[in-house]
N, C-alpha and C positions, 0 to 999 in steps of 0.2 A: 504494500500500500504506500502510495506517495501522496503527500498532502502539502498544500501551501501553508496551512496552519492547523494546529490541533483543535481549534475551536470551530464549532459549526457556524455557518453563515446562511444567508438566504438560500433555501432549497438544498443545502448540503448538510448532511447529518453524519459528520465524521464519527461521533461517539457510537451511533447505532451500527455503523459499518464495522467498527472495531469490536463492538459487543458480539455481533454475528460471527466475525472471524474467530474471536475467542471461543465461542461456543463450538464452531466447527473443529477447531484444534483440540479442545477439551474432549470432544466426542470421537476424535481420531479420524474425522472425515478429511481433514487436511493435516499435513505434517506439522507445519508451523507457519508463522507469518511475521513480517517486520513492518514497521511504520517508519518511513523516512520523510522528514520535513524538508521540502526542496524550494520553498518560496514561490514567488510569482514568475520569476524569470531568471535565466542564467546567461551571463555574458559569454560571447564566443571568443573573447580575447584570450591570448596565450597565457597571461598571468593567472587566469582562473584555472587553466588546465594544470598549472604547477602545484595547485593545492590538492590534497587527497580527496576532499569533498567535491571540488570542482571537476577533477578528472573522473571521479566515480560517476557523477551525475551526467557528464558528457558522454561517457561510455554507455550508460543506460539509455539515454536519449537516442544515441546512434543505433543501439541494439533494437529499440522499439521501432524506429523508422525502418530498419532493415526487415524486421519481422513483418511490418505492415506491407512493405513493398512485395515481399515474397508470398504474402497470403491474400493479395487482392483486397486490402483493407486500408481505409484512411483513418489516421488518428485524428480525433476531434478534441475540441476544448482547449487547445494549446498546441505546442510543438511547432508553432510558426516562427520563422526567422523574421526579425524586425530590425529596422535601423532607426536610430534616434539621433538627431543633430541638435546640439545645444547652441543656441544663438548667443548665450552668455560666454561660454568657453571656446566656442568654435569647433569643438571636438564632435566626432561622430562615433557612436557606439552601436555595435550589433549585439543582439541577444536573441534567445529563444524563449518564447512564452511557455509557461507550464500549466497544465490543467489544475483546477482547484483540488480535485481528487482523481487519482488514477490507480488502477489495480492491474497487476500482472501476475501470471501464474507460471510456474516452472515445474517440469518433471525431469529429474536427473540433470539439472543445470541447463536444460533446453527450454526456451520460452514457448509456452503453449498459447497464450493469448494476452492481449492488453486492452483495457477499456479506460476511457471512452474511445470508441472506434465505430466505424460504419463499414460493413461488408459491402462489396460492390453490388451484390444481389439484393441488398436491403435498402430501404429508404430512411429508416430511423436509426439513430445512434444508440448503441448499447452503452448505457451508463454504468458506473460502478455499482449503484444500487440494483440495477437490472441484473447484473452478473451475480451479485450476492443472492438475489431472489432465485436465480437459476440454480445456483449451488444448493440453496435450501431445498428446492424442489427435487433436484437429483438425489440429494441425501435422503429425503423422506421416501422417495420412490425406492431407493436401494434398501432402506430399512424395511419397507413393506415386502419387497421381494425376498429379503433374507428371512423374514418371519413366515412368509408363505411357503418357503422351501423346507421348513421343518416338518418332517414326517410325523403323522399322528400315530398313536399307539393302538388305534382301532383295528 
């Protein structure tokens, strides 16, 4: 989970997503999860890449973009490259905007999915809360199947 802030804001319920992920991990449906605060944007300047945090975030963004490109998906809610020119200093800065909340899943260090994103075949964006709801539904269905598979003593 990647968030701009750990507080909820208009329409974004960070705490409820964390609560659901905690529940999934406690029940063993997911192995674990981490929460990374990444702010609103990250500079594309070389000085940022020299920091551990900056280099890590830039690698993650690159990985997300590559995943999207290979899977016919567009990343939504951020990940756009922007340029800002300061009329006061005369400097120009480039940066990448970041989503308010993003989720990514891995299996054996391979990226499985990233949200918010839109599949080429879909018209609506899959949000982090949509993905959490999908995980909850899959988990409930797998629990039902597991219970149904128990043979009776009759």
